[in-house]
N, CA, C and O atoms as a Tinker XYZ file with bonds, in Angstrom:
   432  protein
     1  N     -7.647000    7.952000  -43.986000    73     2
     2  CA    -6.506000    7.896000  -43.112000    64     1     3
     3  C     -5.844000    6.526000  -43.286000    63     2     4     5
     4  O     -6.461000    5.493000  -43.024000    81     3
     5  N     -4.644000    6.526000  -43.709000    73     3     6
     6  CA    -3.923000    5.277000  -43.941000    64     5     7
     7  C     -3.081000    4.929000  -42.719000    63     6     8     9
     8  O     -2.289000    5.732000  -42.225000    81     7
     9  N     -3.282000    3.721000  -42.262000    73     7    10
    10  CA    -2.495000    3.248000  -41.124000    64     9    11
    11  C     -1.278000    2.509000  -41.649000    63    10    12    13
    12  O     -1.348000    1.759000  -42.622000    81    11
    13  N     -0.203000    2.735000  -41.002000    73    11    14
    14  CA     1.009000    2.037000  -41.413000    64    13    15
    15  C      1.068000    0.686000  -40.723000    63    14    16    17
    16  O      0.387000    0.440000  -39.728000    81    15
    17  N      1.876000   -0.155000  -41.264000    73    15    18
    18  CA     2.067000   -1.477000  -40.682000    64    17    19
    19  C      2.525000   -1.364000  -39.234000    63    18    20    21
    20  O      2.096000   -2.150000  -38.389000    81    19
    21  N      3.378000   -0.412000  -38.939000    73    19    22
    22  CA     3.897000   -0.228000  -37.579000    64    21    23
    23  C      2.783000    0.131000  -36.605000    63    22    24    25
    24  O      2.752000   -0.380000  -35.486000    81    23
    25  N      1.865000    1.005000  -37.020000    73    23    26
    26  CA     0.759000    1.386000  -36.142000    64    25    27
    27  C     -0.159000    0.199000  -35.861000    63    26    28    29
    28  O     -0.578000   -0.016000  -34.723000    81    27
    29  N     -0.466000   -0.562000  -36.895000    73    27    30
    30  CA    -1.335000   -1.724000  -36.710000    64    29    31
    31  C     -0.648000   -2.754000  -35.822000    63    30    32    33
    32  O     -1.269000   -3.306000  -34.913000    81    31
    33  N      0.623000   -3.013000  -36.081000    73    31    34
    34  CA     1.384000   -3.960000  -35.269000    64    33    35
    35  C      1.444000   -3.501000  -33.815000    63    34    36    37
    36  O      1.276000   -4.313000  -32.905000    81    35
    37  N      1.680000   -2.214000  -33.586000    73    35    38
    38  CA     1.735000   -1.668000  -32.226000    64    37    39
    39  C      0.396000   -1.831000  -31.511000    63    38    40    41
    40  O      0.365000   -2.175000  -30.330000    81    39
    41  N     -0.686000   -1.593000  -32.201000    73    39    42
    42  CA    -2.018000   -1.743000  -31.602000    64    41    43
    43  C     -2.278000   -3.191000  -31.211000    63    42    44    45
    44  O     -2.825000   -3.457000  -30.141000    81    43
    45  N     -1.890000   -4.123000  -32.069000    73    43    46
    46  CA    -2.073000   -5.549000  -31.762000    64    45    47
    47  C     -1.223000   -5.954000  -30.565000    63    46    48    49
    48  O     -1.698000   -6.680000  -29.692000    81    47
    49  N      0.008000   -5.504000  -30.509000    73    47    50
    50  CA     0.896000   -5.819000  -29.386000    64    49    51
    51  C      0.326000   -5.263000  -28.089000    63    50    52    53
    52  O      0.337000   -5.946000  -27.065000    81    51
    53  N     -0.173000   -4.032000  -28.119000    73    51    54
    54  CA    -0.758000   -3.433000  -26.912000    64    53    55
    55  C     -2.004000   -4.207000  -26.468000    63    54    56    57
    56  O     -2.205000   -4.424000  -25.273000    81    55
    57  N     -2.821000   -4.614000  -27.407000    73    55    58
    58  CA    -4.009000   -5.394000  -27.082000    64    57    59
    59  C     -3.623000   -6.723000  -26.452000    63    58    60    61
    60  O     -4.221000   -7.138000  -25.459000    81    59
    61  N     -2.637000   -7.388000  -27.016000    73    59    62
    62  CA    -2.163000   -8.657000  -26.449000    64    61    63
    63  C     -1.580000   -8.456000  -25.048000    63    62    64    65
    64  O     -1.756000   -9.302000  -24.171000    81    63
    65  N     -0.897000   -7.349000  -24.845000    73    63    66
    66  CA    -0.331000   -7.055000  -23.527000    64    65    67
    67  C     -1.442000   -6.862000  -22.501000    63    66    68    69
    68  O     -1.336000   -7.347000  -21.374000    81    67
    69  N     -2.496000   -6.162000  -22.878000    73    67    70
    70  CA    -3.636000   -5.956000  -21.976000    64    69    71
    71  C     -4.295000   -7.291000  -21.634000    63    70    72    73
    72  O     -4.609000   -7.550000  -20.472000    81    71
    73  N     -4.501000   -8.128000  -22.629000    73    71    74
    74  CA    -5.104000   -9.444000  -22.397000    64    73    75
    75  C     -4.218000  -10.277000  -21.479000    63    74    76    77
    76  O     -4.717000  -10.933000  -20.565000    81    75
    77  N     -2.907000  -10.257000  -21.713000    73    75    78
    78  CA    -1.978000  -11.008000  -20.867000    64    77    79
    79  C     -2.014000  -10.498000  -19.429000    63    78    80    81
    80  O     -1.976000  -11.294000  -18.491000    81    79
    81  N     -2.087000   -9.190000  -19.246000    73    79    82
    82  CA    -2.164000   -8.622000  -17.899000    64    81    83
    83  C     -3.452000   -9.025000  -17.186000    63    82    84    85
    84  O     -3.439000   -9.308000  -15.988000    81    83
    85  N     -4.546000   -9.051000  -17.908000    73    83    86
    86  CA    -5.823000   -9.459000  -17.317000    64    85    87
    87  C     -5.745000  -10.911000  -16.855000    63    86    88    89
    88  O     -6.164000  -11.232000  -15.743000    81    87
    89  N     -5.215000  -11.780000  -17.695000    73    87    90
    90  CA    -5.081000  -13.185000  -17.319000    64    89    91
    91  C     -4.125000  -13.357000  -16.144000    63    90    92    93
    92  O     -4.396000  -14.151000  -15.243000    81    91
    93  N     -3.027000  -12.636000  -16.139000    73    91    94
    94  CA    -2.065000  -12.723000  -15.034000    64    93    95
    95  C     -2.698000  -12.252000  -13.732000    63    94    96    97
    96  O     -2.507000  -12.872000  -12.686000    81    95
    97  N     -3.449000  -11.158000  -13.792000    73    95    98
    98  CA    -4.120000  -10.645000  -12.593000    64    97    99
    99  C     -5.120000  -11.656000  -12.055000    63    98   100   101
   100  O     -5.211000  -11.857000  -10.844000    81    99
   101  N     -5.868000  -12.291000  -12.945000    73    99   102
   102  CA    -6.867000  -13.286000  -12.528000    64   101   103
   103  C     -6.181000  -14.501000  -11.893000    63   102   104   105
   104  O     -6.653000  -15.019000  -10.881000    81   103
   105  N     -5.080000  -14.951000  -12.480000    73   103   106
   106  CA    -4.328000  -16.066000  -11.890000    64   105   107
   107  C     -3.806000  -15.706000  -10.512000    63   106   108   109
   108  O     -3.829000  -16.532000   -9.600000    81   107
   109  N     -3.337000  -14.482000  -10.358000    73   107   110
   110  CA    -2.857000  -13.996000   -9.068000    64   109   111
   111  C     -3.983000  -14.008000   -8.038000    63   110   112   113
   112  O     -3.781000  -14.443000   -6.904000    81   111
   113  N     -5.170000  -13.534000   -8.425000    73   111   114
   114  CA    -6.312000  -13.518000   -7.515000    64   113   115
   115  C     -6.710000  -14.935000   -7.106000    63   114   116   117
   116  O     -6.981000  -15.187000   -5.932000    81   115
   117  N     -6.747000  -15.849000   -8.055000    73   115   118
   118  CA    -7.129000  -17.231000   -7.759000    64   117   119
   119  C     -6.095000  -17.876000   -6.830000    63   118   120   121
   120  O     -6.466000  -18.599000   -5.906000    81   119
   121  N     -4.812000  -17.624000   -7.063000    73   119   122
   122  CA    -3.766000  -18.188000   -6.201000    64   121   123
   123  C     -3.898000  -17.663000   -4.777000    63   122   124   125
   124  O     -3.763000  -18.427000   -3.821000    81   123
   125  N     -4.159000  -16.375000   -4.627000    73   123   126
   126  CA    -4.341000  -15.804000   -3.284000    64   125   127
   127  C     -5.595000  -16.355000   -2.623000    63   126   128   129
   128  O     -5.605000  -16.618000   -1.420000    81   127
   129  N     -6.636000  -16.528000   -3.396000    73   127   130
   130  CA    -7.876000  -17.093000   -2.871000    64   129   131
   131  C     -7.638000  -18.507000   -2.361000    63   130   132   133
   132  O     -8.118000  -18.873000   -1.288000    81   131
   133  N     -6.905000  -19.292000   -3.119000    73   131   134
   134  CA    -6.626000  -20.668000   -2.707000    64   133   135
   135  C     -5.776000  -20.693000   -1.436000    63   134   136   137
   136  O     -6.020000  -21.496000   -0.535000    81   135
   137  N     -4.790000  -19.820000   -1.372000    73   135   138
   138  CA    -3.952000  -19.748000   -0.170000    64   137   139
   139  C     -4.783000  -19.392000    1.049000    63   138   140   141
   140  O     -4.641000  -20.009000    2.105000    81   139
   141  N     -5.659000  -18.390000    0.906000    73   139   142
   142  CA    -6.512000  -17.993000    2.036000    64   141   143
   143  C     -7.448000  -19.132000    2.444000    63   142   144   145
   144  O     -7.656000  -19.374000    3.633000    81   143
   145  N     -8.007000  -19.824000    1.461000    73   143   146
   146  CA    -8.937000  -20.916000    1.751000    64   145   147
   147  C     -8.232000  -22.024000    2.529000    63   146   148   149
   148  O     -8.772000  -22.528000    3.514000    81   147
   149  N     -7.048000  -22.401000    2.102000    73   147   150
   150  CA    -6.297000  -23.443000    2.800000    64   149   151
   151  C     -5.861000  -22.974000    4.187000    63   150   152   153
   152  O     -5.904000  -23.745000    5.146000    81   151
   153  N     -5.444000  -21.716000    4.294000    73   151   154
   154  CA    -5.073000  -21.162000    5.597000    64   153   155
   155  C     -6.275000  -21.120000    6.538000    63   154   156   157
   156  O     -6.138000  -21.372000    7.735000    81   155
   157  N     -7.447000  -20.803000    5.999000    73   155   158
   158  CA    -8.671000  -20.764000    6.809000    64   157   159
   159  C     -8.999000  -22.158000    7.321000    63   158   160   161
   160  O     -9.325000  -22.330000    8.496000    81   159
   161  N     -8.917000  -23.140000    6.457000    73   159   162
   162  CA    -9.179000  -24.519000    6.882000    64   161   163
   163  C     -8.243000  -24.906000    8.014000    63   162   164   165
   164  O     -8.672000  -25.477000    9.016000    81   163
   165  N     -6.972000  -24.596000    7.853000    73   163   166
   166  CA    -5.989000  -24.926000    8.877000    64   165   167
   167  C     -6.251000  -24.154000   10.172000    63   166   168   169
   168  O     -6.140000  -24.715000   11.262000    81   167
   169  N     -6.594000  -22.880000   10.055000    73   167   170
   170  CA    -6.872000  -22.061000   11.237000    64   169   171
   171  C     -8.081000  -22.583000   12.007000    63   170   172   173
   172  O     -8.166000  -22.415000   13.224000    81   171
   173  N     -8.998000  -23.204000   11.310000    73   171   174
   174  CA   -10.201000  -23.745000   11.952000    64   173   175
   175  C    -10.008000  -25.183000   12.428000    63   174   176   177
   176  O    -10.944000  -25.809000   12.926000    81   175
   177  N     -8.798000  -25.698000   12.274000    73   175   178
   178  CA    -8.508000  -27.041000   12.750000    64   177   179
   179  C     -8.898000  -28.141000   11.780000    63   178   180   181
   180  O     -8.999000  -29.305000   12.166000    81   179
   181  N     -9.117000  -27.781000   10.531000    73   179   182
   182  CA    -9.455000  -28.773000    9.511000    64   181   183
   183  C     -8.212000  -29.104000    8.692000    63   182   184   185
   184  O     -7.322000  -28.269000    8.528000    81   183
   185  N     -8.165000  -30.309000    8.191000    73   183   186
   186  CA    -7.053000  -30.725000    7.349000    64   185   187
   187  C     -7.199000  -30.042000    5.989000    63   186   188   189
   188  O     -8.211000  -30.237000    5.316000    81   187
   189  N     -6.218000  -29.251000    5.574000    73   187   190
   190  CA    -6.313000  -28.583000    4.275000    64   189   191
   191  C     -6.482000  -29.554000    3.101000    63   190   192   193
   192  O     -6.927000  -29.152000    2.025000    81   191
   193  N     -6.132000  -30.818000    3.301000    73   191   194
   194  CA    -6.298000  -31.815000    2.238000    64   193   195
   195  C     -7.768000  -32.014000    1.885000    63   194   196   197
   196  O     -8.095000  -32.524000    0.814000    81   195
   197  N     -8.645000  -31.610000    2.789000    73   195   198
   198  CA   -10.084000  -31.738000    2.525000    64   197   199
   199  C    -10.484000  -30.905000    1.303000    63   198   200   201
   200  O    -11.479000  -31.199000    0.641000    81   199
   201  N     -9.702000  -29.871000    1.016000    73   199   202
   202  CA   -10.009000  -29.004000   -0.132000    64   201   203
   203  C     -9.931000  -29.752000   -1.449000    63   202   204   205
   204  O    -10.608000  -29.390000   -2.411000    81   203
   205  N     -9.112000  -30.791000   -1.501000    73   203   206
   206  CA    -9.003000  -31.569000   -2.733000    64   205   207
   207  C     -9.571000  -32.973000   -2.562000    63   206   208   209
   208  O     -9.315000  -33.863000   -3.373000    81   207
   209  N    -10.331000  -33.155000   -1.514000    73   207   210
   210  CA   -10.901000  -34.467000   -1.222000    64   209   211
   211  C    -11.929000  -34.875000   -2.261000    63   210   212   213
   212  O    -12.737000  -34.064000   -2.714000    81   211
   213  N    -11.884000  -36.133000   -2.625000    73   211   214
   214  CA   -12.872000  -36.673000   -3.565000    64   213   215
   215  C    -14.197000  -36.936000   -2.867000    63   214   216   217
   216  O    -15.205000  -37.186000   -3.529000    81   215
   217  N    -14.210000  -36.883000   -1.537000    73   215   218
   218  CA   -15.433000  -37.120000   -0.781000    64   217   219
   219  C    -16.406000  -35.957000   -0.867000    63   218   220   221
   220  O    -17.617000  -36.155000   -0.767000    81   219
   221  N    -15.894000  -34.747000   -1.052000    73   219   222
   222  CA   -16.723000  -33.551000   -1.009000    64   221   223
   223  C    -16.524000  -32.652000   -2.225000    63   222   224   225
   224  O    -16.384000  -31.442000   -2.053000    81   223
   225  N    -16.503000  -33.178000   -3.428000    73   223   226
   226  CA   -16.152000  -32.323000   -4.579000    64   225   227
   227  C    -17.136000  -31.190000   -4.829000    63   226   228   229
   228  O    -16.718000  -30.078000   -5.155000    81   227
   229  N    -18.433000  -31.443000   -4.685000    73   227   230
   230  CA   -19.426000  -30.400000   -4.947000    64   229   231
   231  C    -19.355000  -29.312000   -3.883000    63   230   232   233
   232  O    -19.400000  -28.122000   -4.196000    81   231
   233  N    -19.245000  -29.724000   -2.634000    73   231   234
   234  CA   -19.165000  -28.756000   -1.539000    64   233   235
   235  C    -17.919000  -27.889000   -1.698000    63   234   236   237
   236  O    -17.991000  -26.665000   -1.589000    81   235
   237  N    -16.788000  -28.520000   -1.954000    73   235   238
   238  CA   -15.547000  -27.759000   -2.060000    64   237   239
   239  C    -15.522000  -26.899000   -3.323000    63   238   240   241
   240  O    -14.852000  -25.867000   -3.349000    81   239
   241  N    -16.228000  -27.302000   -4.348000    73   239   242
   242  CA   -16.346000  -26.465000   -5.545000    64   241   243
   243  C    -17.106000  -25.186000   -5.216000    63   242   244   245
   244  O    -16.727000  -24.099000   -5.653000    81   243
   245  N    -18.183000  -25.322000   -4.441000    73   243   246
   246  CA   -18.940000  -24.140000   -4.007000    64   245   247
   247  C    -18.099000  -23.261000   -3.088000    63   246   248   249
   248  O    -18.133000  -22.036000   -3.196000    81   247
   249  N    -17.346000  -23.885000   -2.186000    73   247   250
   250  CA   -16.470000  -23.141000   -1.274000    64   249   251
   251  C    -15.441000  -22.362000   -2.083000    63   250   252   253
   252  O    -15.201000  -21.184000   -1.818000    81   251
   253  N    -14.839000  -23.012000   -3.062000    73   251   254
   254  CA   -13.830000  -22.371000   -3.901000    64   253   255
   255  C    -14.418000  -21.164000   -4.634000    63   254   256   257
   256  O    -13.802000  -20.099000   -4.684000    81   255
   257  N    -15.606000  -21.338000   -5.198000    73   255   258
   258  CA   -16.254000  -20.252000   -5.941000    64   257   259
   259  C    -16.547000  -19.068000   -5.016000    63   258   260   261
   260  O    -16.273000  -17.919000   -5.365000    81   259
   261  N    -17.107000  -19.357000   -3.831000    73   259   262
   262  CA   -17.415000  -18.273000   -2.891000    64   261   263
   263  C    -16.147000  -17.547000   -2.451000    63   262   264   265
   264  O    -16.139000  -16.324000   -2.308000    81   263
   265  N    -15.087000  -18.302000   -2.241000    73   263   266
   266  CA   -13.833000  -17.696000   -1.804000    64   265   267
   267  C    -13.240000  -16.805000   -2.906000    63   266   268   269
   268  O    -12.713000  -15.728000   -2.627000    81   267
   269  N    -13.333000  -17.262000   -4.141000    73   267   270
   270  CA   -12.797000  -16.469000   -5.249000    64   269   271
   271  C    -13.573000  -15.176000   -5.459000    63   270   272   273
   272  O    -13.030000  -14.207000   -5.990000    81   271
   273  N    -14.844000  -15.150000   -5.044000    73   271   274
   274  CA   -15.681000  -13.966000   -5.216000    64   273   275
   275  C    -15.885000  -13.207000   -3.898000    63   274   276   277
   276  O    -16.770000  -12.358000   -3.794000    81   275
   277  N    -15.078000  -13.516000   -2.922000    73   275   278
   278  CA   -15.247000  -12.964000   -1.572000    64   277   279
   279  C    -15.090000  -11.442000   -1.536000    63   278   280   281
   280  O    -14.122000  -10.903000   -2.072000    81   279
   281  N    -16.040000  -10.754000   -0.904000    73   279   282
   282  CA   -15.918000   -9.307000   -0.756000    64   281   283
   283  C    -15.100000   -8.912000    0.481000    63   282   284   285
   284  O    -14.871000   -7.726000    0.717000    81   283
   285  N    -14.660000   -9.901000    1.267000    73   283   286
   286  CA   -13.978000   -9.622000    2.539000    64   285   287
   287  C    -12.523000  -10.075000    2.537000    63   286   288   289
   288  O    -12.013000  -10.503000    3.572000    81   287
   289  N    -11.857000   -9.990000    1.413000    73   287   290
   290  CA   -10.484000  -10.471000    1.329000    64   289   291
   291  C     -9.565000   -9.795000    2.344000    63   290   292   293
   292  O     -8.748000  -10.463000    2.978000    81   291
   293  N     -9.689000   -8.487000    2.502000    73   291   294
   294  CA    -8.813000   -7.761000    3.428000    64   293   295
   295  C     -9.043000   -8.203000    4.866000    63   294   296   297
   296  O     -8.090000   -8.412000    5.616000    81   295
   297  N    -10.304000   -8.344000    5.249000    73   295   298
   298  CA   -10.627000   -8.782000    6.603000    64   297   299
   299  C    -10.094000  -10.194000    6.818000    63   298   300   301
   300  O     -9.548000  -10.503000    7.878000    81   299
   301  N    -10.253000  -11.042000    5.818000    73   299   302
   302  CA    -9.768000  -12.413000    5.891000    64   301   303
   303  C     -8.258000  -12.443000    6.107000    63   302   304   305
   304  O     -7.764000  -13.171000    6.968000    81   303
   305  N     -7.539000  -11.661000    5.337000    73   303   306
   306  CA    -6.079000  -11.608000    5.483000    64   305   307
   307  C     -5.689000  -11.189000    6.901000    63   306   308   309
   308  O     -4.817000  -11.800000    7.518000    81   307
   309  N     -6.343000  -10.141000    7.410000    73   307   310
   310  CA    -6.027000   -9.670000    8.761000    64   309   311
   311  C     -6.394000  -10.720000    9.805000    63   310   312   313
   312  O     -5.645000  -10.921000   10.760000    81   311
   313  N     -7.533000  -11.391000    9.640000    73   311   314
   314  CA    -7.981000  -12.408000   10.584000    64   313   315
   315  C     -6.998000  -13.584000   10.598000    63   314   316   317
   316  O     -6.658000  -14.105000   11.660000    81   315
   317  N     -6.554000  -13.988000    9.427000    73   315   318
   318  CA    -5.609000  -15.104000    9.346000    64   317   319
   319  C     -4.260000  -14.751000    9.966000    63   318   320   321
   320  O     -3.579000  -15.628000   10.496000    81   319
   321  N     -3.865000  -13.479000    9.907000    73   319   322
   322  CA    -2.613000  -13.036000   10.538000    64   321   323
   323  C     -2.779000  -12.787000   12.027000    63   322   324   325
   324  O     -1.796000  -12.529000   12.720000    81   323
   325  N     -4.018000  -12.860000   12.538000    73   323   326
   326  CA    -4.267000  -12.622000   13.955000    64   325   327
   327  C     -4.475000  -11.162000   14.297000    63   326   328   329
   328  O     -4.473000  -10.805000   15.475000    81   327
   329  N     -4.653000  -10.312000   13.307000    73   327   330
   330  CA    -4.846000   -8.884000   13.538000    64   329   331
   331  C     -6.307000   -8.535000   13.767000    63   330   332   333
   332  O     -6.617000   -7.422000   14.191000    81   331
   333  N     -7.205000   -9.466000   13.493000    73   331   334
   334  CA    -8.645000   -9.300000   13.729000    64   333   335
   335  C     -9.056000  -10.333000   14.758000    63   334   336   337
   336  O     -8.629000  -11.486000   14.698000    81   335
   337  N     -9.883000   -9.922000   15.700000    73   335   338
   338  CA   -10.333000  -10.868000   16.716000    64   337   339
   339  C    -11.750000  -11.328000   16.411000    63   338   340   341
   340  O    -12.425000  -10.768000   15.547000    81   339
   341  N    -12.180000  -12.328000   17.112000    73   339   342
   342  CA   -13.530000  -12.839000   16.935000    64   341   343
   343  C    -13.580000  -14.013000   15.982000    63   342   344   345
   344  O    -12.559000  -14.539000   15.540000    81   343
   345  N    -14.796000  -14.399000   15.686000    73   343   346
   346  CA   -15.010000  -15.527000   14.779000    64   345   347
   347  C    -14.813000  -15.093000   13.330000    63   346   348   349
   348  O    -14.571000  -13.922000   13.037000    81   347
   349  N    -14.922000  -16.062000   12.443000    73   347   350
   350  CA   -14.790000  -15.768000   11.016000    64   349   351
   351  C    -16.158000  -15.509000   10.386000    63   350   352   353
   352  O    -16.438000  -15.990000    9.288000    81   351
   353  N    -16.998000  -14.761000   11.071000    73   351   354
   354  CA   -18.347000  -14.458000   10.577000    64   353   355
   355  C    -18.343000  -13.684000    9.263000    63   354   356   357
   356  O    -19.329000  -13.711000    8.527000    81   355
   357  N    -17.262000  -13.007000    8.966000    73   355   358
   358  CA   -17.139000  -12.244000    7.727000    64   357   359
   359  C    -17.048000  -13.164000    6.506000    63   358   360   361
   360  O    -17.301000  -12.735000    5.380000    81   359
   361  N    -16.688000  -14.419000    6.733000    73   359   362
   362  CA   -16.408000  -15.364000    5.653000    64   361   363
   363  C    -17.705000  -15.924000    5.064000    63   362   364   365
   364  O    -18.563000  -16.404000    5.805000    81   363
   365  N    -17.852000  -15.868000    3.743000    73   363   366
   366  CA   -19.060000  -16.430000    3.127000    64   365   367
   367  C    -19.131000  -17.951000    3.259000    63   366   368   369
   368  O    -20.179000  -18.545000    3.009000    81   367
   369  N    -18.028000  -18.581000    3.649000    73   367   370
   370  CA   -17.992000  -20.029000    3.841000    64   369   371
   371  C    -18.004000  -20.440000    5.312000    63   370   372   373
   372  O    -17.805000  -21.615000    5.620000    81   371
   373  N    -18.229000  -19.513000    6.208000    73   371   374
   374  CA   -18.154000  -19.809000    7.642000    64   373   375
   375  C    -19.079000  -20.957000    8.046000    63   374   376   377
   376  O    -18.679000  -21.839000    8.805000    81   375
   377  N    -20.296000  -20.946000    7.548000    73   375   378
   378  CA   -21.245000  -22.013000    7.921000    64   377   379
   379  C    -20.804000  -23.366000    7.366000    63   378   380   381
   380  O    -20.927000  -24.389000    8.039000    81   379
   381  N    -20.298000  -23.367000    6.154000    73   379   382
   382  CA   -19.826000  -24.619000    5.551000    64   381   383
   383  C    -18.640000  -25.154000    6.346000    63   382   384   385
   384  O    -18.567000  -26.351000    6.622000    81   383
   385  N    -17.714000  -24.277000    6.715000    73   383   386
   386  CA   -16.562000  -24.708000    7.488000    64   385   387
   387  C    -16.982000  -25.262000    8.842000    63   386   388   389
   388  O    -16.392000  -26.227000    9.327000    81   387
   389  N    -17.992000  -24.662000    9.454000    73   387   390
   390  CA   -18.483000  -25.162000   10.741000    64   389   391
   391  C    -19.062000  -26.568000   10.585000    63   390   392   393
   392  O    -18.817000  -27.436000   11.423000    81   391
   393  N    -19.817000  -26.793000    9.530000    73   391   394
   394  CA   -20.367000  -28.127000    9.275000    64   393   395
   395  C    -19.239000  -29.121000    9.019000    63   394   396   397
   396  O    -19.288000  -30.254000    9.500000    81   395
   397  N    -18.232000  -28.707000    8.270000    73   395   398
   398  CA   -17.097000  -29.587000    8.009000    64   397   399
   399  C    -16.348000  -29.921000    9.293000    63   398   400   401
   400  O    -15.850000  -31.036000    9.443000    81   399
   401  N    -16.263000  -28.979000   10.212000    73   399   402
   402  CA   -15.621000  -29.253000   11.510000    64   401   403
   403  C    -16.403000  -30.301000   12.271000    63   402   404   405
   404  O    -15.812000  -31.202000   12.866000    81   403
   405  N    -17.708000  -30.200000   12.262000    73   403   406
   406  CA   -18.539000  -31.183000   12.949000    64   405   407
   407  C    -18.421000  -32.553000   12.255000    63   406   408   409
   408  O    -18.372000  -33.593000   12.912000    81   407
   409  N    -18.379000  -32.530000   10.938000    73   407   410
   410  CA   -18.239000  -33.766000   10.149000    64   409   411
   411  C    -16.903000  -34.438000   10.457000    63   410   412   413
   412  O    -16.838000  -35.655000   10.635000    81   411
   413  N    -15.838000  -33.635000   10.517000    73   411   414
   414  CA   -14.509000  -34.180000   10.798000    64   413   415
   415  C    -14.427000  -34.705000   12.225000    63   414   416   417
   416  O    -13.783000  -35.723000   12.476000    81   415
   417  N    -15.082000  -34.011000   13.169000    73   415   418
   418  CA   -15.070000  -34.462000   14.562000    64   417   419
   419  C    -15.841000  -35.763000   14.713000    63   418   420   421
   420  O    -15.474000  -36.602000   15.535000    81   419
   421  N    -16.887000  -35.947000   13.946000    73   419   422
   422  CA   -17.687000  -37.167000   14.031000    64   421   423
   423  C    -16.935000  -38.369000   13.448000    63   422   424   425
   424  O    -17.187000  -39.506000   13.846000    81   423
   425  N    -16.018000  -38.124000   12.513000    73   423   426
   426  CA   -15.236000  -39.198000   11.899000    64   425   427
   427  C    -14.145000  -39.720000   12.824000    63   426   428   429
   428  O    -13.643000  -40.827000   12.629000    81   427
   429  N    -13.788000  -38.958000   13.798000    73   427   430
   430  CA   -12.669000  -39.353000   14.683000    64   429   431
   431  C    -13.077000  -40.369000   15.659000    63   430   432
   432  O    -12.263000  -40.807000   16.471000    81   431
């Protein structure tokens, strides 16, 4: 079976399009994760600048990773909009955020 140049070129273009879509989707997910993380910090009374603080790089790296892999994105979105009541117990970073709140309160 002989493939023509057009068929091979079309297959390569389609493959590149799929790869580009995967990368775009991942960037979109990371951007939404970052927005939710900063909104969560603000909702909990923490300065969102703490997310890029040089004082806590390892902690915030772990927070970022957990947020990017969060299984509760929908609940988080609703909670941040005020459509869910209660604490942020659904959040995999809830305990870390609580410690950061205590840390920030002690600095004042």
